[in-house]
Phi, psi and omega in degrees: 000133181286131181294155180292160184295154183296150176283146179226166181279339186276128185238134177236129185260044174208168180281135181243121178246140178251123180245144178201164178220155172221148176264134180240115185288135178228161177275134177290339179288325184264328178234076188295338183276356185265053187287142180225300174235185186299322183239009181237152175238154182194157168239162180238124175263119178255134185227139175238110185259148174269129179287350177302315186220007179058039179248147178301127179269324180197154175208158181210158175235131182231173172292157181297343178279336182303125179275152187296322185297330180290322180285324177296325177292337179275349186288145176248097179262157176292141178310139176084356181284157179250144184231126175242132187215171181261192188297336178301338185260001192274047175264053178058055170287353185257128344286174181298113183295347180265353181068038184277358180077027177263154182241119182251143179224138176212159172279132183287150175285158183302316187261038179277130175252137185224160175220132177282119183269326184200135174250141174246160180278000000 
């Protein structure tokens, strides 16, 4: 049995999710539906981990061409939850356009332009 995650001084009274995706190369001769590039085939595995125990909360498999942002926008996350993701998801998920009460955080790209709309204390 896996030990529980280490205790830390940082406490968050909300659900925390970690999102990521990876591309798995496939042969187009064997999997003709898995189009990725002209002569390459691939699928993309999307994973959402719960930071409570670092176990997968949800996952999905799409064609290699499917962008991470499309998958992330379709997620039904609990209101008030926090989402941490990498640069593949940074097509302006902040703030949640559906008003679902989610908080998104990402590492900004180098040539990212931003404008502060509102500051909170």
